[in-house]
Every structure is written in structure tokens, then in C-alpha cells.
C-alpha positions in Angstrom: 0.0 0.0 0.0 1.3 3.4 -0.9 -0.3 6.4 0.9 0.7 10.0 0.6 -0.4 13.1 2.5 -0.1 16.5 0.9 1.9 18.8 3.2 0.0 21.9 2.0 -3.7 21.0 2.0 -3.5 17.8 4.2 -5.3 15.7 1.7 -4.4 12.0 1.8 -4.2 9.9 -1.4 -3.9 6.2 -1.9 -1.5 5.7 -4.8 -1.7 1.9 -4.9 -2.9 -1.1 -3.0 -1.7 -4.5 -4.1 -1.7 -8.1 -2.7 -0.9 -11.6 -3.9 -3.8 -14.0 -3.7 -2.6 -17.5 -2.8 -4.1 -20.9 -2.8 -3.0 -23.7 -0.4 -2.7 -26.7 -2.7 -2.8 -30.2 -1.2 -0.7 -32.4 -3.4 -2.2 -35.4 -1.5 1.1 -37.3 -1.4 0.7 -38.6 2.1 3.1 -37.7 4.9 5.9 -36.7 2.6 7.7 -33.4 2.6 6.1 -30.7 0.5 2.6 -32.1 0.6 1.2 -28.5 0.7 2.2 -25.8 -1.7 1.2 -22.1 -1.6 0.3 -21.1 -5.2 0.3 -17.5 -6.4 -3.1 -17.6 -8.0 -2.6 -14.9 -10.6 0.8 -16.3 -11.7 -0.5 -19.8 -12.0 -3.5 -18.7 -14.1 -1.2 -16.6 -16.4 1.2 -19.6 -16.8 -1.6 -21.9 -17.7 -3.2 -19.5 -20.1 0.2 -19.1 -21.8 0.2 -22.8 -22.4 2.3 -24.0 -19.5 0.4 -27.1 -18.2 3.3 -28.7 -16.3 2.3 -27.4 -12.9 -1.5 -27.2 -12.9 -4.1 -29.1 -14.9 -7.5 -27.9 -16.3 -9.4 -28.8 -13.1 -7.0 -26.9 -10.8 -7.1 -24.0 -13.3 -10.9 -23.8 -12.9 -10.5 -23.9 -9.1 -8.0 -21.1 -9.2 -10.1 -18.9 -11.4 -13.1 -19.4 -9.1 -11.0 -18.7 -6.0 -9.6 -15.5 -7.5 -13.1 -14.3 -8.2 -14.1 -15.0 -4.6 -11.1 -13.2 -3.2 -11.6 -10.2 -5.4 -15.3 -10.1 -4.4 -14.3 -10.0 -0.7 -11.1 -7.9 -0.8 -11.5 -6.0 -4.1 -9.2 -5.7 -7.0 -5.7 -4.1 -6.6 -5.7 -0.3 -6.9 -3.0 1.3 -9.1 -4.3 4.8 -9.4 -2.3 8.0 -8.6 -5.3 10.1 -7.7 -7.8 8.3 -5.5 -8.3 10.8 -2.7 -9.7 10.3 0.7 -11.5 13.2 2.4 -9.4 14.8 5.1 -10.1 13.5 8.6 -11.8 16.1 10.9 
């Protein structure tokens, strides 16, 4: 999150808000090491859509798309605007 306060007029602006949505993937390989893996949802979706199917399959792709939609519904999409002002606190 990048927040600025104008020293002249006291207005606060949020320049950007970003987060990395993750999915805890259970590989289901018993008690072995690395059973669980945290996946960067956006990166995995982008890789799959670029044709890289080595790490995730079509079923997991659908799950990740659904989970990303759920996360963005609750948290919102990242903000990358330079002029989203918040009224000055009184």
C-alpha cells in the first residue's frame, strides 16, 4: 500500500494497493515433505493461459479462477491509481 499526505492541504491519497492472492494446494502425497504448496493464483493462471500445463491441470485452473473471483469479491481488486483521494479527517 502506498499512501501520501499532501503537506500543503492535508489531503491523503492512496496511490496503490496490491496483494498476492494465494491458494494452499494439497498435493495429496501422504506424509511426505512438500505435501502442501502455496500457489500464487494470478501467476499460475497466467502460466496456464500461456500454455504451461506442467504445474497445474485444467481442473486446478478452474478452481484457481473461481478462488480468484471469490477473493476479489471480498477484498477487491488491486488499486493502481495515482489520484484516489480520501477526504481529510476532521
